[in-house]
DOTI-996588 format. One record per residue (C-alpha): x, y, z; residue in three letters; residue number from 0. Coordinates in pm, whole numbers, plus 50000, padded with zeros to 5 digits. Layout:
<dotor u="X" v="Y" w="Z" rest="ALA" nr="NUM"/>
...
//
This chain:
<dotor u="29604" v="12960" w="89184" rest="MET" nr="0"/>
<dotor u="29420" v="13094" w="88942" rest="ASN" nr="1"/>
<dotor u="29581" v="13469" w="88901" rest="ILE" nr="2"/>
<dotor u="29395" v="13613" w="88635" rest="THR" nr="3"/>
<dotor u="29110" v="13618" w="88853" rest="TYR" nr="4"/>
<dotor u="29282" v="13776" w="89108" rest="ILE" nr="5"/>
<dotor u="29474" v="14016" w="88949" rest="ILE" nr="6"/>
<dotor u="29144" v="14154" w="88673" rest="GLY" nr="7"/>
<dotor u="28960" v="14197" w="89073" rest="ILE" nr="8"/>
<dotor u="29242" v="14327" w="89182" rest="VAL" nr="9"/>
<dotor u="29336" v="14582" w="88907" rest="LEU" nr="10"/>
<dotor u="28915" v="14660" w="88914" rest="ALA" nr="11"/>
<dotor u="28921" v="14755" w="89258" rest="LEU" nr="12"/>
<dotor u="29247" v="15012" w="89227" rest="VAL" nr="13"/>
<dotor u="29079" v="15205" w="88900" rest="VAL" nr="14"/>
<dotor u="28763" v="15213" w="89045" rest="PHE" nr="15"/>
<dotor u="28928" v="15396" w="89424" rest="PHE" nr="16"/>
<dotor u="29188" v="15597" w="89186" rest="MET" nr="17"/>
<dotor u="28908" v="15719" w="88970" rest="GLY" nr="18"/>
<dotor u="28757" v="15863" w="89324" rest="ILE" nr="19"/>
<dotor u="29018" v="16001" w="89443" rest="ILE" nr="20"/>
<dotor u="29221" v="16127" w="89132" rest="MET" nr="21"/>
<dotor u="29174" v="16429" w="88918" rest="GLY" nr="22"/>
<dotor u="29330" v="16467" w="88555" rest="ILE" nr="23"/>
<dotor u="29392" v="16857" w="88499" rest="ASN" nr="24"/>
<dotor u="29380" v="16893" w="88104" rest="ILE" nr="25"/>
<dotor u="29259" v="17226" w="87901" rest="GLY" nr="26"/>
<dotor u="29253" v="17604" w="87908" rest="PRO" nr="27"/>
<dotor u="29029" v="17595" w="88256" rest="LYS" nr="28"/>
<dotor u="29310" v="17417" w="88397" rest="ALA" nr="29"/>
<dotor u="29603" v="17606" w="88275" rest="GLU" nr="30"/>
<dotor u="29398" v="17954" w="88357" rest="ALA" nr="31"/>
<dotor u="29404" v="17804" w="88722" rest="LYS" nr="32"/>
<dotor u="29775" v="17619" w="88708" rest="GLY" nr="33"/>
<dotor u="29638" v="17308" w="88818" rest="LEU" nr="34"/>
<dotor u="29868" v="17009" w="88829" rest="GLU" nr="35"/>
<dotor u="29813" v="16731" w="88548" rest="LEU" nr="36"/>
<dotor u="29664" v="16527" w="88852" rest="ILE" nr="37"/>
<dotor u="29577" v="16591" w="89165" rest="THR" nr="38"/>
<dotor u="29500" v="16397" w="89449" rest="ILE" nr="39"/>
<dotor u="29237" v="16389" w="89665" rest="ASN" nr="40"/>
<dotor u="29131" v="16126" w="89953" rest="MET" nr="41"/>
<dotor u="28908" v="16276" w="90097" rest="GLU" nr="42"/>
<dotor u="28689" v="16237" w="89811" rest="ASN" nr="43"/>
<dotor u="28657" v="15869" w="89915" rest="LEU" nr="44"/>
<dotor u="28407" v="15966" w="90167" rest="TRP" nr="45"/>
<dotor u="28143" v="16092" w="89954" rest="ASN" nr="46"/>
<dotor u="28148" v="15742" w="89803" rest="PHE" nr="47"/>
<dotor u="28081" v="15601" w="90144" rest="PHE" nr="48"/>
<dotor u="27725" v="15535" w="90255" rest="ASP" nr="49"/>
<dotor u="27595" v="15309" w="90510" rest="ALA" nr="50"/>
<dotor u="27226" v="15339" w="90505" rest="ALA" nr="51"/>
<dotor u="27329" v="15219" w="90044" rest="SER" nr="52"/>
<dotor u="27549" v="14944" w="90205" rest="ILE" nr="53"/>
<dotor u="27288" v="14770" w="90411" rest="PHE" nr="54"/>
<dotor u="27070" v="14772" w="90127" rest="ILE" nr="55"/>
<dotor u="27164" v="14627" w="89837" rest="VAL" nr="56"/>
<dotor u="27363" v="14371" w="90036" rest="ILE" nr="57"/>
<dotor u="27125" v="14297" w="90313" rest="GLY" nr="58"/>
<dotor u="26898" v="14255" w="90063" rest="CYS" nr="59"/>
<dotor u="27085" v="14106" w="89756" rest="THR" nr="60"/>
<dotor u="27214" v="13853" w="90013" rest="VAL" nr="61"/>
<dotor u="26900" v="13766" w="90232" rest="ALA" nr="62"/>
<dotor u="26654" v="13726" w="89806" rest="ILE" nr="63"/>
<dotor u="26934" v="13460" w="89766" rest="VAL" nr="64"/>
<dotor u="26931" v="13300" w="90083" rest="VAL" nr="65"/>
<dotor u="26572" v="13284" w="89979" rest="ALA" nr="66"/>
<dotor u="26606" v="13138" w="89650" rest="SER" nr="67"/>
<dotor u="26800" v="12853" w="89677" rest="PHE" nr="68"/>
<dotor u="26815" v="12588" w="89980" rest="PRO" nr="69"/>
<dotor u="27034" v="12522" w="90217" rest="GLY" nr="70"/>
<dotor u="27243" v="12308" w="90044" rest="SER" nr="71"/>
<dotor u="27349" v="12546" w="89740" rest="THR" nr="72"/>
<dotor u="27416" v="12847" w="90002" rest="LEU" nr="73"/>
<dotor u="27654" v="12592" w="90199" rest="GLY" nr="74"/>
<dotor u="27828" v="12507" w="89906" rest="SER" nr="75"/>
<dotor u="27964" v="12874" w="89934" rest="VAL" nr="76"/>
<dotor u="28314" v="12859" w="90070" rest="PRO" nr="77"/>
<dotor u="28358" v="12549" w="89836" rest="LYS" nr="78"/>
<dotor u="28295" v="12766" w="89549" rest="HIS" nr="79"/>
<dotor u="28515" v="12958" w="89612" rest="PHE" nr="80"/>
<dotor u="28842" v="12688" w="89655" rest="GLY" nr="81"/>
<dotor u="28707" v="12578" w="89321" rest="ILE" nr="82"/>
<dotor u="28702" v="12887" w="89099" rest="MET" nr="83"/>
<dotor u="29063" v="13019" w="89229" rest="LEU" nr="84"/>
<dotor u="29234" v="12655" w="89215" rest="ASN" nr="85"/>
<dotor u="29295" v="12710" w="88791" rest="ALA" nr="86"/>
<dotor u="29547" v="12374" w="88763" rest="ASN" nr="87"/>
<dotor u="29252" v="12111" w="88951" rest="LYS" nr="88"/>
<dotor u="29205" v="11982" w="88611" rest="PHE" nr="89"/>
<dotor u="29469" v="11888" w="88390" rest="ASP" nr="90"/>
<dotor u="29393" v="11679" w="88042" rest="PRO" nr="91"/>
<dotor u="29746" v="11552" w="88015" rest="MET" nr="92"/>
<dotor u="29726" v="11376" w="88341" rest="LYS" nr="93"/>
<dotor u="29466" v="11174" w="88222" rest="PHE" nr="94"/>
<dotor u="29555" v="11135" w="87934" rest="ILE" nr="95"/>
<dotor u="29926" v="10971" w="88012" rest="ASP" nr="96"/>
<dotor u="29655" v="10795" w="88295" rest="GLN" nr="97"/>
<dotor u="29471" v="10623" w="88010" rest="LEU" nr="98"/>
<dotor u="29756" v="10548" w="87776" rest="VAL" nr="99"/>
<dotor u="29939" v="10333" w="88080" rest="ASP" nr="100"/>
<dotor u="29602" v="10161" w="88191" rest="LEU" nr="101"/>
<dotor u="29540" v="10094" w="87807" rest="ALA" nr="102"/>
<dotor u="29943" v="09933" w="87783" rest="GLN" nr="103"/>
<dotor u="29861" v="09718" w="88116" rest="THR" nr="104"/>
<dotor u="29524" v="09601" w="87994" rest="ALA" nr="105"/>
<dotor u="29669" v="09451" w="87663" rest="ARG" nr="106"/>
<dotor u="29945" v="09302" w="87863" rest="LYS" nr="107"/>
<dotor u="29818" v="09143" w="88148" rest="ASN" nr="108"/>
<dotor u="29391" v="09220" w="88056" rest="GLY" nr="109"/>
<dotor u="29125" v="09404" w="88192" rest="LEU" nr="110"/>
<dotor u="29147" v="09257" w="88525" rest="LEU" nr="111"/>
<dotor u="29476" v="09375" w="88600" rest="ALA" nr="112"/>
<dotor u="29322" v="09737" w="88617" rest="LEU" nr="113"/>
<dotor u="29155" v="09608" w="88916" rest="GLU" nr="114"/>
<dotor u="29491" v="09749" w="89158" rest="GLY" nr="115"/>
<dotor u="29461" v="10084" w="88934" rest="LYS" nr="116"/>
<dotor u="29153" v="10175" w="89007" rest="ALA" nr="117"/>
<dotor u="29170" v="10164" w="89368" rest="ASN" nr="118"/>
<dotor u="29523" v="10424" w="89326" rest="GLU" nr="119"/>
<dotor u="29276" v="10632" w="89158" rest="GLN" nr="120"/>
<dotor u="29224" v="10938" w="89372" rest="GLU" nr="121"/>
<dotor u="28972" v="11089" w="89134" rest="ASP" nr="122"/>
<dotor u="28615" v="10933" w="89236" rest="PRO" nr="123"/>
<dotor u="28457" v="10892" w="88850" rest="PHE" nr="124"/>
<dotor u="28789" v="10783" w="88726" rest="PHE" nr="125"/>
<dotor u="28786" v="10464" w="88983" rest="LYS" nr="126"/>
<dotor u="28406" v="10392" w="88891" rest="GLN" nr="127"/>
<dotor u="28443" v="10375" w="88536" rest="ALA" nr="128"/>
<dotor u="28813" v="10172" w="88560" rest="ILE" nr="129"/>
<dotor u="28567" v="09901" w="88725" rest="MET" nr="130"/>
<dotor u="28258" v="09880" w="88496" rest="LEU" nr="131"/>
<dotor u="28489" v="09758" w="88273" rest="ILE" nr="132"/>
<dotor u="28710" v="09493" w="88529" rest="VAL" nr="133"/>
<dotor u="28346" v="09373" w="88600" rest="ASP" nr="134"/>
<dotor u="28251" v="09308" w="88171" rest="ALA" nr="135"/>
<dotor u="28014" v="09529" w="88163" rest="ASN" nr="136"/>
<dotor u="27817" v="09617" w="87848" rest="ASP" nr="137"/>
<dotor u="28018" v="09872" w="87668" rest="PRO" nr="138"/>
<dotor u="27680" v="10070" w="87570" rest="ASP" nr="139"/>
<dotor u="27586" v="10049" w="87950" rest="LYS" nr="140"/>
<dotor u="27908" v="10195" w="88021" rest="VAL" nr="141"/>
<dotor u="27909" v="10468" w="87784" rest="ARG" nr="142"/>
<dotor u="27533" v="10496" w="87964" rest="ALA" nr="143"/>
<dotor u="27655" v="10514" w="88316" rest="ILE" nr="144"/>
<dotor u="27947" v="10713" w="88289" rest="LEU" nr="145"/>
<dotor u="27771" v="10998" w="88013" rest="GLU" nr="146"/>
<dotor u="27493" v="11018" w="88214" rest="ASN" nr="147"/>
<dotor u="27728" v="11141" w="88563" rest="ASP" nr="148"/>
<dotor u="27861" v="11362" w="88337" rest="ILE" nr="149"/>
<dotor u="27491" v="11507" w="88273" rest="ASP" nr="150"/>
<dotor u="27380" v="11515" w="88628" rest="CYS" nr="151"/>
<dotor u="27687" v="11636" w="88744" rest="MET" nr="152"/>
<dotor u="27733" v="11975" w="88471" rest="SER" nr="153"/>
<dotor u="27358" v="12029" w="88584" rest="ALA" nr="154"/>
<dotor u="27435" v="12058" w="88964" rest="ARG" nr="155"/>
<dotor u="27712" v="12324" w="88853" rest="HIS" nr="156"/>
<dotor u="27482" v="12500" w="88684" rest="GLU" nr="157"/>
<dotor u="27307" v="12526" w="88965" rest="ASP" nr="158"/>
<dotor u="27624" v="12690" w="89160" rest="ALA" nr="159"/>
<dotor u="27662" v="12964" w="88853" rest="ALA" nr="160"/>
<dotor u="27283" v="13014" w="88855" rest="SER" nr="161"/>
<dotor u="27304" v="13163" w="89226" rest="MET" nr="162"/>
<dotor u="27586" v="13415" w="89163" rest="TYR" nr="163"/>
<dotor u="27370" v="13527" w="88849" rest="ASP" nr="164"/>
<dotor u="27112" v="13552" w="89039" rest="LYS" nr="165"/>
<dotor u="27250" v="13778" w="89281" rest="ALA" nr="166"/>
<dotor u="27422" v="13945" w="88974" rest="SER" nr="167"/>
<dotor u="27107" v="14053" w="88858" rest="SER" nr="168"/>
<dotor u="26925" v="14106" w="89225" rest="ILE" nr="169"/>
<dotor u="27197" v="14379" w="89340" rest="ALA" nr="170"/>
<dotor u="27113" v="14655" w="89084" rest="PRO" nr="171"/>
<dotor u="26803" v="14588" w="89131" rest="ALA" nr="172"/>
<dotor u="26789" v="14676" w="89517" rest="PHE" nr="173"/>
<dotor u="27057" v="14993" w="89399" rest="GLY" nr="174"/>
<dotor u="26747" v="15104" w="89222" rest="MET" nr="175"/>
<dotor u="26540" v="15004" w="89540" rest="VAL" nr="176"/>
<dotor u="26771" v="15218" w="89744" rest="GLY" nr="177"/>
<dotor u="26732" v="15528" w="89490" rest="THR" nr="178"/>
<dotor u="26375" v="15521" w="89522" rest="LEU" nr="179"/>
<dotor u="26452" v="15559" w="89886" rest="VAL" nr="180"/>
<dotor u="26691" v="15849" w="89857" rest="GLY" nr="181"/>
<dotor u="26422" v="16002" w="89657" rest="LEU" nr="182"/>
<dotor u="26147" v="15913" w="89839" rest="ILE" nr="183"/>
<dotor u="26324" v="16097" w="90172" rest="ASN" nr="184"/>
<dotor u="26492" v="16403" w="89982" rest="MET" nr="185"/>
<dotor u="26119" v="16458" w="89820" rest="LEU" nr="186"/>
<dotor u="25940" v="16416" w="90181" rest="ALA" nr="187"/>
<dotor u="26227" v="16700" w="90368" rest="ASN" nr="188"/>
<dotor u="26137" v="16889" w="90060" rest="MET" nr="189"/>
<dotor u="25955" v="17294" w="90178" rest="SER" nr="190"/>
<dotor u="25923" v="17547" w="90020" rest="LEU" nr="191"/>
<dotor u="25904" v="17768" w="90274" rest="ASP" nr="192"/>
<dotor u="26324" v="17700" w="90249" rest="GLY" nr="193"/>
<dotor u="26276" v="17543" w="90562" rest="GLY" nr="194"/>
<dotor u="26424" v="17117" w="90625" rest="GLY" nr="195"/>
<dotor u="26654" v="17109" w="90348" rest="SER" nr="196"/>
<dotor u="26891" v="17034" w="90521" rest="SER" nr="197"/>
<dotor u="26931" v="16648" w="90452" rest="SER" nr="198"/>
<dotor u="26863" v="16662" w="90109" rest="ILE" nr="199"/>
<dotor u="27176" v="16595" w="89993" rest="GLY" nr="200"/>
<dotor u="27275" v="16288" w="90279" rest="GLN" nr="201"/>
<dotor u="26911" v="16140" w="90077" rest="ASP" nr="202"/>
<dotor u="27065" v="16232" w="89761" rest="MET" nr="203"/>
<dotor u="27394" v="16099" w="89826" rest="GLY" nr="204"/>
<dotor u="27199" v="15736" w="89932" rest="THR" nr="205"/>
<dotor u="26992" v="15776" w="89577" rest="ALA" nr="206"/>
<dotor u="27286" v="15774" w="89354" rest="LEU" nr="207"/>
<dotor u="27517" v="15585" w="89554" rest="ILE" nr="208"/>
<dotor u="27284" v="15260" w="89597" rest="THR" nr="209"/>
<dotor u="27289" v="15178" w="89263" rest="THR" nr="210"/>
<dotor u="27637" v="15231" w="89192" rest="LEU" nr="211"/>
<dotor u="27698" v="14950" w="89529" rest="TYR" nr="212"/>
<dotor u="27472" v="14804" w="89319" rest="GLY" nr="213"/>
<dotor u="27684" v="14785" w="88964" rest="CYS" nr="214"/>
<dotor u="28005" v="14724" w="89163" rest="ILE" nr="215"/>
<dotor u="27822" v="14416" w="89333" rest="LEU" nr="216"/>
<dotor u="27736" v="14261" w="88986" rest="ALA" nr="217"/>
<dotor u="27984" v="14311" w="88701" rest="HIS" nr="218"/>
<dotor u="28264" v="14332" w="88977" rest="VAL" nr="219"/>
<dotor u="28172" v="14056" w="89236" rest="ILE" nr="220"/>
<dotor u="27893" v="13807" w="89129" rest="PHE" nr="221"/>
<dotor u="27960" v="13866" w="88816" rest="GLY" nr="222"/>
<dotor u="28335" v="13701" w="88756" rest="PRO" nr="223"/>
<dotor u="28251" v="13436" w="89030" rest="ILE" nr="224"/>
<dotor u="27982" v="13281" w="88784" rest="ALA" nr="225"/>
<dotor u="28188" v="13287" w="88431" rest="ASN" nr="226"/>
<dotor u="28498" v="13051" w="88656" rest="ASN" nr="227"/>
<dotor u="28285" v="12800" w="88806" rest="LEU" nr="228"/>
<dotor u="28132" v="12765" w="88471" rest="ARG" nr="229"/>
<dotor u="28478" v="12781" w="88303" rest="ILE" nr="230"/>
<dotor u="28588" v="12544" w="88550" rest="ARG" nr="231"/>
<dotor u="28288" v="12342" w="88494" rest="ASP" nr="232"/>
<dotor u="28415" v="12283" w="88131" rest="SER" nr="233"/>
<dotor u="28737" v="12176" w="88225" rest="GLU" nr="234"/>
<dotor u="28613" v="11932" w="88459" rest="GLU" nr="235"/>
<dotor u="28325" v="11804" w="88168" rest="VAL" nr="236"/>
<dotor u="28680" v="11794" w="87918" rest="LEU" nr="237"/>
<dotor u="28832" v="11561" w="88116" rest="CYS" nr="238"/>
<dotor u="28565" v="11326" w="88232" rest="LYS" nr="239"/>
<dotor u="28478" v="11307" w="87809" rest="GLN" nr="240"/>
<dotor u="28832" v="11236" w="87842" rest="ILE" nr="241"/>
<dotor u="28802" v="10969" w="88105" rest="ILE" nr="242"/>
<dotor u="28490" v="10834" w="87940" rest="VAL" nr="243"/>
<dotor u="28706" v="10798" w="87536" rest="GLU" nr="244"/>
<dotor u="28995" v="10606" w="87703" rest="GLY" nr="245"/>
<dotor u="28819" v="10378" w="87895" rest="ILE" nr="246"/>
<dotor u="28607" v="10213" w="87587" rest="MET" nr="247"/>
<dotor u="28882" v="10277" w="87409" rest="SER" nr="248"/>
<dotor u="29057" v="10009" w="87664" rest="ILE" nr="249"/>
<dotor u="28747" v="09784" w="87695" rest="GLN" nr="250"/>
<dotor u="28789" v="09779" w="87320" rest="SER" nr="251"/>
<dotor u="29161" v="09697" w="87314" rest="GLY" nr="252"/>
<dotor u="29304" v="09951" w="87120" rest="GLU" nr="253"/>
<dotor u="29654" v="09990" w="87036" rest="ASN" nr="254"/>
<dotor u="29837" v="10206" w="87345" rest="PRO" nr="255"/>
<dotor u="29979" v="10451" w="87088" rest="LYS" nr="256"/>
<dotor u="29615" v="10486" w="86844" rest="ALA" nr="257"/>
<dotor u="29452" v="10566" w="87209" rest="LEU" nr="258"/>
<dotor u="29667" v="10868" w="87283" rest="ARG" nr="259"/>
<dotor u="29642" v="11007" w="86942" rest="GLU" nr="260"/>
<dotor u="29288" v="11021" w="86904" rest="LYS" nr="261"/>
<dotor u="29306" v="11054" w="87310" rest="LEU" nr="262"/>
<dotor u="29522" v="11419" w="87210" rest="LEU" nr="263"/>
<dotor u="29250" v="11530" w="87001" rest="THR" nr="264"/>
<dotor u="29102" v="11675" w="87281" rest="TYR" nr="265"/>
<dotor u="29306" v="11889" w="87360" rest="VAL" nr="266"/>
<dotor u="29471" v="12225" w="87204" rest="PRO" nr="267"/>
<dotor u="29759" v="12135" w="87016" rest="GLN" nr="268"/>
<dotor u="30042" v="12334" w="87175" rest="ASN" nr="269"/>
<dotor u="29926" v="12125" w="87455" rest="GLN" nr="270"/>
<dotor u="29900" v="11832" w="87236" rest="ARG" nr="271"/>
<dotor u="30282" v="11902" w="87097" rest="GLU" nr="272"/>
<dotor u="30429" v="11907" w="87470" rest="GLY" nr="273"/>
<dotor u="30154" v="11614" w="87634" rest="GLY" nr="274"/>
<dotor u="30314" v="11418" w="87322" rest="GLY" nr="275"/>
<dotor u="30632" v="11473" w="87409" rest="LYS" nr="276"/>
<dotor u="30673" v="11367" w="87730" rest="SER" nr="277"/>
<dotor u="30429" v="11062" w="87706" rest="GLY" nr="278"/>
<dotor u="30644" v="10928" w="87480" rest="GLY" nr="279"/>
<dotor u="30897" v="10925" w="87687" rest="LYS" nr="280"/>
<dotor u="30709" v="10779" w="87953" rest="SER" nr="281"/>
<dotor u="30560" v="10546" w="87777" rest="GLY" nr="282"/>
<dotor u="30897" v="10457" w="87620" rest="GLY" nr="283"/>
<dotor u="31069" v="10402" w="87954" rest="GLU" nr="284"/>
<dotor u="30762" v="10195" w="88036" rest="GLU" nr="285"/>
//
């Protein structure tokens, strides 16, 4: 679970709502009035609710996103949330341990012995990589196929993240549109004779709150989603780069211990030390 995302979003919303209902009374004026240091007024929440503003910002943002992207990308939104929230899906140490195990098997029994290992893999990319060397393909061809697969995958992931970037840029824009709507209605209802001014406050509220809603959608909702999707992409690309380098080394007959040392350079030092110790134990037991 991506706990940092959840903590950040919840904290942002809590701070926002507390800022609405809470008053901090500091200074001579507050002392003169005998006000408490902190006051809570729940009724302030209704000052920040406007159905017309919600309708304009959310409705128009969703409509433009739908108009800007194909149905295949839009239909993957639930999948995007699952990927974003799963912070432990791509573990480079798991792939390093598996690759070292494959290298040991290949040195003992040859590359053809890896076919059974390939059928055990849940990751289709890993399975494809193993089968490419089992089928005795040229090393340059194997590397070209796998690296092209990574590039195409990363491009698809960028398309998904760009959808939320688009929404992040659209929401504040329609917040400004809502501001213009509120100002136009306010000016239309103004009267120099003193009449027709009862809706000015409501129209001005719509004008300002739509901008607020647009900023919240952009920076609290859509922006973090896009960033987290790119982080998941970089993690998956790293794991697949490790697979490519490991598979190429296995095909060339590299020593399993040397292979582990090479692949550990892809991960941070703290993970490298822990992984090296556990990996060394498993390798010795085998």
